[in-house]
C-alpha positions in Angstrom: -37.3 -9.0 59.7 -34.9 -7.1 58.4 -32.4 -9.8 57.1 -28.6 -8.5 57.2 -27.0 -7.7 54.7 -23.7 -9.4 55.6 -23.1 -13.3 57.5 -19.9 -14.0 57.9 -18.8 -17.7 56.2 -18.3 -20.1 59.7 -20.0 -18.3 61.6 -23.2 -20.8 63.5 -26.6 -19.6 63.1 -29.9 -21.4 63.5 -32.9 -20.2 61.0 -36.6 -20.4 61.2 -38.6 -20.9 57.7 -42.4 -21.3 57.6 -43.3 -24.5 56.3 -46.8 -23.3 55.6 -49.7 -24.1 57.7 -51.0 -27.5 58.9 -54.3 -29.1 56.4 -54.3 -31.5 59.8 -54.5 -28.7 62.6 -55.1 -25.7 61.1 -51.7 -23.6 62.6 -48.8 -22.8 61.3 -45.4 -24.8 61.3 -42.2 -23.9 61.1 -38.6 -25.9 61.3 -35.6 -24.8 62.4 -31.9 -25.2 61.2 -28.5 -24.4 63.3 -25.3 -24.9 61.5 -22.3 -22.8 60.2 -22.6 -20.3 57.4 -21.3 -21.8 53.6 -22.2 -18.5 51.8 -25.1 -15.7 51.4 -25.6 -13.7 48.8 -29.4 -11.8 50.3 -30.8 -14.2 48.7 -30.4 -17.6 49.1 -28.4 -18.7 52.3 -26.2 -22.0 51.7 -25.4 -23.6 55.2 -23.7 -27.3 56.9 -26.9 -28.1 59.1 -25.3 -30.1 62.1 -25.8 -33.7 62.6 -28.3 -34.5 65.4 -26.2 -34.6 68.8 -28.0 -37.9 69.6 -26.5 -39.2 66.4 -29.9 -39.6 64.5 -29.2 -37.6 61.7 -26.1 -36.2 59.6 -24.7 -33.1 59.0 -26.6 -32.0 55.6 -25.8 -29.2 53.2 -28.8 -27.0 52.7 -29.7 -24.5 50.7 -32.6 -22.1 52.0 -34.0 -19.2 50.3 -34.8 -15.2 51.8 -38.9 -15.5 51.3 -39.1 -18.3 53.7 -37.3 -17.2 56.5 -39.0 -16.1 59.7 -35.2 -15.4 61.8 -31.9 -15.7 61.6 -30.2 -16.1 65.0 -26.4 -16.2 66.6 -25.8 -19.4 68.3 -22.5 -20.5 70.5 -20.6 -23.1 69.7 -21.4 -27.3 71.1 -19.7 -27.7 74.0 -16.7 -30.2 73.4 -17.7 -33.3 74.5 -16.6 -34.9 77.6 -13.8 -37.4 77.7 
């Protein structure tokens, strides 16, 4: 996949990375990160990963190398919680 030249800071995206082949089942494994871009220089993506919707994982700062990225897509913001 060709990588974008520019990703604006603050954009909400989903990034899929390749984690390699699982030795147990010999299948390719992937991980998705959903969050907001902090910076992108064409080689390294820094983002704030959203907290899990069910509260099981807090917000995280992650750095992703371009070599491990499979796809990048924009995603809409989460809906506001109902009162």
